[in-house]
Residue frames as qw, qx, qy, qz and C-alpha x, y, z in Angstrom:
[[0.404, -0.378, -0.061, 0.830, -21.04, -15.79, 20.55],
 [0.263, 0.864, 0.256, -0.344, -22.34, -12.38, 19.46],
 [0.688, 0.614, 0.150, 0.358, -21.11, -11.11, 16.11],
 [0.049, 0.935, -0.205, 0.286, -19.48, -8.00, 17.54],
 [0.624, -0.645, 0.439, -0.025, -17.59, -9.85, 20.26],
 [0.891, 0.117, 0.359, 0.254, -16.41, -12.45, 17.75],
 [0.521, 0.768, 0.039, 0.372, -15.17, -9.72, 15.39],
 [0.222, -0.899, 0.314, -0.212, -13.39, -7.95, 18.26],
 [0.801, -0.398, 0.440, 0.085, -11.71, -11.18, 19.37],
 [0.819, 0.369, 0.278, 0.339, -10.57, -11.92, 15.81],
 [0.278, 0.897, -0.070, 0.337, -9.30, -8.34, 15.33],
 [0.465, -0.793, 0.382, -0.092, -7.34, -8.46, 18.58],
 [0.867, -0.132, 0.429, 0.216, -5.76, -11.77, 17.55],
 [0.659, 0.633, 0.171, 0.368, -4.89, -10.32, 14.13],
 [0.017, 0.943, -0.187, 0.274, -3.37, -7.18, 15.67],
 [0.668, -0.618, 0.414, 0.033, -1.31, -9.21, 18.15],
 [0.877, 0.154, 0.350, 0.290, 0.08, -11.21, 15.24],
 [0.438, 0.858, 0.014, 0.266, 1.45, -8.00, 13.69],
 [0.458, -0.841, 0.262, 0.117, 4.13, -7.56, 16.36],
 [0.795, -0.100, 0.425, 0.421, 6.50, -9.68, 14.26],
 [0.516, 0.675, 0.307, 0.428, 6.42, -6.91, 11.63],
 [0.310, -0.898, -0.023, 0.311, 8.18, -4.25, 13.75],
 [0.499, -0.392, 0.454, 0.625, 11.52, -4.59, 11.93],
 [0.357, 0.369, 0.624, 0.589, 10.05, -4.47, 8.40],
 [0.025, -0.911, -0.409, -0.037, 7.86, -1.53, 9.49],
 [0.369, -0.766, 0.152, 0.503, 10.98, 0.39, 10.52],
 [0.438, -0.076, 0.602, 0.663, 12.50, -0.39, 7.11],
 [0.211, 0.668, 0.629, 0.339, 9.32, 0.74, 5.35],
 [0.164, -0.934, -0.205, 0.242, 9.33, 4.03, 7.27],
 [0.398, -0.541, 0.380, 0.635, 12.90, 4.67, 6.13],
 [0.371, 0.241, 0.696, 0.565, 11.94, 3.88, 2.52],
 [0.071, 0.838, 0.519, 0.150, 8.93, 6.24, 2.58],
 [0.294, -0.869, -0.015, 0.397, 10.88, 9.00, 4.33],
 [0.442, -0.307, 0.504, 0.676, 13.77, 8.75, 1.85],
 [0.299, 0.484, 0.679, 0.464, 11.36, 8.87, -1.09],
 [0.031, -0.903, -0.422, -0.072, 9.40, 11.89, 0.11],
 [0.347, -0.839, 0.073, 0.412, 12.31, 13.95, 1.44],
 [0.444, -0.215, 0.542, 0.681, 14.24, 13.51, -1.81],
 [0.306, 0.423, -0.147, -0.840, 11.41, 15.09, -3.80],
 [0.190, 0.003, -0.892, -0.411, 9.99, 11.85, -5.20],
 [0.615, -0.132, -0.010, -0.778, 6.48, 10.46, -4.98],
 [0.389, -0.001, 0.890, -0.238, 4.50, 7.56, -3.63],
 [0.528, 0.062, -0.543, -0.650, 2.42, 5.60, -6.15],
 [0.325, -0.067, 0.815, -0.475, -0.23, 3.56, -4.34],
 [0.562, 0.059, -0.524, -0.637, -2.63, 0.90, -5.64],
 [0.217, 0.022, 0.928, -0.303, -5.04, -1.88, -4.67],
 [0.295, -0.247, -0.718, -0.581, -8.40, -3.41, -5.65],
 [0.497, -0.575, -0.623, -0.185, -11.84, -3.12, -4.02],
 [0.541, -0.825, -0.149, 0.065, -11.49, -2.30, -0.32],
 [0.698, -0.285, 0.148, 0.639, -7.74, -2.15, -0.88],
 [0.309, 0.548, 0.299, 0.717, -8.35, 0.56, -3.50],
 [0.337, -0.881, -0.190, -0.273, -9.95, 2.58, -0.72],
 [0.734, -0.568, 0.040, 0.370, -6.92, 1.89, 1.47],
 [0.608, 0.187, 0.237, 0.734, -4.64, 3.09, -1.36],
 [0.039, 0.735, 0.242, 0.631, -6.56, 6.36, -1.64],
 [0.588, -0.795, -0.145, -0.027, -6.70, 6.70, 2.15],
 [0.756, -0.341, 0.088, 0.552, -2.91, 6.28, 2.46],
 [0.430, 0.410, 0.250, 0.765, -2.23, 8.73, -0.38],
 [0.206, -0.844, -0.248, -0.428, -4.45, 11.29, 1.36],
 [0.698, -0.664, -0.106, 0.248, -2.52, 10.92, 4.64],
 [0.620, -0.199, 0.185, 0.736, 0.65, 12.10, 2.88],
 [0.242, 0.465, 0.387, 0.759, -0.77, 14.56, 0.34],
 [0.328, -0.815, -0.217, -0.426, -2.94, 16.32, 2.94],
 [0.064, -0.564, 0.644, -0.512, -1.61, 15.44, 6.40],
 [0.534, -0.194, -0.819, 0.080, -1.86, 12.68, 8.94],
 [0.431, -0.690, -0.498, 0.301, -1.96, 14.47, 12.31],
 [0.353, -0.540, -0.021, 0.763, 0.44, 17.41, 12.31],
 [0.402, 0.891, 0.118, -0.177, 0.02, 20.50, 10.20],
 [0.495, -0.412, 0.528, 0.554, 2.77, 20.24, 7.62],
 [0.306, 0.490, -0.452, -0.680, 3.45, 20.71, 3.94],
 [0.915, 0.228, 0.162, -0.290, 1.90, 18.21, 1.51],
 [0.293, -0.445, 0.785, 0.315, 4.01, 15.39, 0.12],
 [0.521, 0.326, -0.510, -0.602, 3.56, 13.79, -3.30],
 [0.328, 0.014, 0.932, -0.152, 1.38, 10.69, -3.06],
 [0.494, 0.190, -0.392, -0.752, -0.82, 9.46, -5.91],
 [0.642, 0.085, 0.704, -0.291, -3.56, 6.87, -5.63],
 [0.059, 0.195, -0.771, -0.603, -3.47, 4.88, -8.86],
 [0.073, 0.406, 0.910, -0.028, -7.07, 3.83, -8.14],
 [0.067, 0.601, 0.388, -0.695, -8.53, 7.34, -8.34],
 [0.215, 0.428, -0.364, -0.799, -8.81, 7.90, -12.11],
 [0.664, 0.279, 0.645, -0.255, -11.85, 6.00, -13.37],
 [0.601, 0.733, -0.077, -0.310, -11.62, 7.35, -16.92],
 [0.164, 0.654, -0.731, -0.104, -8.03, 6.14, -17.28],
 [0.392, -0.184, 0.885, -0.172, -8.73, 2.77, -15.69],
 [0.714, 0.422, 0.476, -0.294, -11.73, 2.04, -17.92],
 [0.511, 0.757, -0.319, -0.254, -9.74, 3.03, -21.02],
 [0.003, -0.524, 0.852, 0.001, -6.93, 0.65, -20.06],
 [0.578, 0.071, 0.767, -0.270, -9.43, -2.13, -19.28],
 [0.699, 0.613, 0.193, -0.313, -10.93, -1.62, -22.72],
 [0.486, 0.780, -0.375, -0.116, -7.66, -1.29, -24.65],
 [0.274, 0.543, -0.773, 0.183, -5.24, -3.53, -22.72],
 [0.714, -0.271, -0.646, -0.018, -7.15, -5.49, -20.05],
 [0.536, -0.806, -0.048, -0.246, -7.66, -5.02, -16.32],
 [0.873, -0.260, -0.065, 0.408, -4.31, -6.61, -15.47],
 [0.548, 0.293, 0.052, 0.782, -2.58, -3.48, -16.85],
 [0.140, -0.902, -0.301, -0.276, -4.47, -0.69, -15.00],
 [0.507, -0.833, 0.108, 0.193, -1.71, -0.06, -12.45],
 [0.744, -0.117, 0.348, 0.558, 1.33, -1.17, -14.48],
 [0.404, 0.641, 0.319, 0.569, 0.65, 1.42, -17.20],
 [0.225, -0.954, -0.057, -0.189, 0.47, 4.16, -14.57],
 [0.701, -0.571, 0.251, 0.346, 3.73, 3.00, -12.97],
 [0.666, 0.230, 0.385, 0.597, 5.26, 2.99, -16.45],
 [0.223, 0.755, 0.299, 0.539, 3.94, 6.46, -17.31],
 [0.304, -0.903, -0.010, -0.303, 4.25, 8.24, -13.96],
 [0.819, -0.535, 0.092, 0.185, 6.98, 6.37, -12.10],
 [0.466, 0.751, -0.383, 0.269, 10.63, 7.27, -12.02],
 [0.705, 0.007, -0.536, 0.464, 13.64, 6.00, -10.13],
 [0.095, 0.164, -0.434, 0.881, 13.44, 7.29, -6.56],
 [0.624, -0.257, -0.103, -0.731, 9.65, 6.93, -6.38],
 [0.142, -0.111, 0.933, -0.310, 8.11, 4.22, -4.22],
 [0.572, -0.175, -0.554, -0.579, 5.22, 1.93, -5.16],
 [0.277, -0.084, 0.782, -0.552, 2.96, 0.80, -2.31],
 [0.520, -0.049, -0.641, -0.562, 0.48, -1.94, -3.21],
 [0.506, -0.123, 0.627, -0.580, -2.33, -3.72, -1.36],
 [0.645, 0.050, -0.615, -0.451, -3.76, -7.18, -2.09],
 [0.640, -0.375, 0.463, -0.485, -5.56, -9.11, 0.63],
 [0.976, 0.116, 0.128, -0.135, -5.49, -12.35, -1.40],
 [0.397, -0.548, 0.612, 0.410, -2.01, -11.96, -2.85],
 [0.497, 0.224, 0.773, 0.323, -3.63, -12.98, -6.13],
 [0.317, 0.853, 0.205, -0.361, -4.39, -9.66, -7.81],
 [0.748, 0.277, 0.329, 0.506, -2.83, -9.86, -11.26],
 [0.234, 0.876, 0.104, 0.408, -2.99, -6.09, -11.75],
 [0.462, -0.855, 0.238, -0.013, -1.10, -5.52, -8.46],
 [0.823, -0.191, 0.392, 0.363, 1.51, -8.10, -9.46],
 [0.593, 0.585, 0.274, 0.481, 1.91, -6.41, -12.84],
 [0.068, -0.969, 0.051, -0.232, 2.42, -3.03, -11.11],
 [0.656, -0.651, 0.352, 0.148, 5.13, -4.54, -8.91],
 [0.800, 0.139, 0.397, 0.429, 6.78, -6.11, -11.96],
 [0.377, 0.809, 0.167, 0.418, 6.71, -2.79, -13.80],
 [0.339, -0.921, 0.181, -0.064, 8.19, -1.01, -10.78],
 [0.776, -0.366, 0.408, 0.311, 11.03, -3.54, -10.68],
 [0.686, 0.466, 0.342, 0.442, 11.62, -3.10, -14.43],
 [0.167, 0.891, 0.053, 0.418, 11.94, 0.67, -13.90],
 [0.504, 0.188, -0.498, 0.680, 14.20, 0.35, -10.85],
 [0.385, -0.531, 0.073, -0.751, 11.48, 1.60, -8.46],
 [0.073, 0.070, -0.895, 0.434, 11.40, 0.11, -4.96],
 [0.562, -0.330, -0.426, -0.627, 8.09, -1.26, -3.66],
 [0.211, -0.099, 0.783, -0.576, 6.19, -2.24, -0.54],
 [0.512, -0.186, -0.638, -0.544, 3.31, -4.71, -0.68],
 [0.459, -0.155, 0.583, -0.652, 0.63, -5.26, 1.97],
 [0.456, 0.051, -0.820, -0.342, -0.48, -8.88, 1.53],
 [0.698, -0.267, 0.327, -0.579, -2.97, -11.21, 3.16],
 [0.986, 0.017, -0.006, -0.169, -3.40, -14.91, 3.78],
 [0.846, -0.247, 0.263, 0.393, -0.16, -16.65, 2.70],
 [0.144, -0.626, 0.335, 0.690, 0.87, -13.87, 0.29],
 [0.761, 0.565, 0.267, -0.177, -0.32, -15.77, -2.80],
 [0.790, 0.307, 0.217, 0.484, 1.72, -15.57, -5.96],
 [0.148, 0.917, -0.032, 0.370, 2.50, -11.91, -5.22],
 [0.706, -0.677, 0.132, 0.163, 4.67, -12.82, -2.21],
 [0.641, -0.370, 0.345, 0.578, 8.27, -11.66, -2.72],
 [0.493, 0.631, 0.386, 0.459, 7.43, -9.61, -5.83],
 [0.074, -0.970, -0.020, -0.229, 8.00, -6.37, -3.88],
 [0.318, 0.573, -0.535, 0.533, 11.13, -5.01, -2.28],
 [0.065, -0.121, 0.744, -0.654, 9.40, -5.41, 1.10],
 [0.479, -0.358, -0.684, -0.419, 6.28, -7.41, 2.06],
 [0.316, -0.165, 0.589, -0.725, 3.87, -7.13, 4.98],
 [0.459, -0.161, -0.799, -0.352, 1.77, -10.28, 5.22],
 [0.485, -0.188, 0.449, -0.726, -1.27, -10.27, 7.51],
 [0.180, 0.001, -0.971, -0.158, -2.17, -13.92, 7.81],
 [0.390, 0.254, 0.629, -0.622, -5.69, -15.22, 8.27],
 [0.201, 0.308, 0.848, 0.382, -8.71, -16.16, 6.19],
 [0.060, 0.810, 0.543, -0.214, -11.00, -13.23, 6.94],
 [0.422, 0.526, 0.226, 0.703, -10.63, -10.41, 4.41],
 [0.244, -0.896, -0.147, -0.341, -12.07, -7.82, 6.80],
 [0.711, -0.660, 0.087, 0.226, -9.55, -8.69, 9.54],
 [0.714, 0.093, 0.235, 0.653, -6.70, -8.63, 6.98],
 [0.202, 0.716, 0.220, 0.631, -7.77, -5.16, 5.79],
 [0.470, -0.870, -0.062, -0.133, -8.02, -3.97, 9.40],
 [0.795, -0.373, 0.159, 0.452, -4.47, -5.25, 9.95],
 [0.533, 0.405, 0.254, 0.698, -3.30, -3.40, 6.84],
 [0.086, -0.869, -0.181, -0.452, -4.94, -0.21, 8.06],
 [0.646, -0.750, 0.041, 0.138, -3.28, -0.46, 11.48],
 [0.760, -0.103, 0.234, 0.598, 0.10, -1.06, 9.83],
 [0.390, 0.521, 0.252, 0.717, -0.19, 1.85, 7.43],
 [0.290, -0.908, -0.138, -0.268, -1.44, 4.19, 10.16],
 [0.719, -0.595, 0.133, 0.333, 1.59, 3.29, 12.30],
 [0.650, 0.208, 0.293, 0.669, 3.75, 3.80, 9.19],
 [0.090, 0.818, 0.231, 0.520, 2.23, 7.28, 8.80],
 [0.533, -0.846, -0.015, 0.004, 2.98, 8.08, 12.46],
 [0.782, -0.309, 0.217, 0.497, 6.58, 6.95, 12.12],
 [0.509, 0.376, 0.317, 0.706, 7.17, 8.91, 8.92],
 [0.036, -0.878, -0.273, -0.391, 5.26, 12.08, 9.82],
 [0.566, -0.796, -0.024, 0.213, 7.25, 12.68, 12.99],
 [0.608, -0.325, 0.342, 0.639, 10.42, 12.92, 10.84],
 [0.429, 0.616, 0.450, 0.484, 9.03, 14.79, 7.82],
 [0.198, -0.041, -0.069, 0.977, 10.01, 18.45, 7.46],
 [0.148, 0.633, 0.628, -0.428, 6.96, 20.59, 8.32],
 [0.299, 0.833, 0.026, -0.465, 7.64, 23.22, 5.64]]
């Protein structure tokens, strides 16, 4: 089978498997909407390709998704290289997101985290810090959720063994989340 056709078939199968996440997606949209309309902020993190997804999602809220509207507070915790390298040097890589949640997060904010393996210690530490501070969280997981499963207030697990297909599933989910939230966000 050709590579492209195989990838398309796998992606379609992954996307079809996401239909079971409709109810949690509705809950996530309510959580994001409540956070943003009450004047709080989204804190978003992930590693590698998931770091790009974190920045992408933050941009959708801070700039806009589709409609022209006011910006909403969304911070990618992956976007400050100077801070992250200082924390790696002084505290270790496991603390790069947790220290930001500790320093920037406040009750009413919402942490959104991505880990395709479910085994990112720095993502787990961020979720633990959010819980310690009374901050709700959403985690986009892959495979079986790893040891990060159930660490967040709400999980989205995209099962499978292919990291690319898991990330594509995450992207579809967060784009639908953006659509659901943006249609209810005040424009000004």
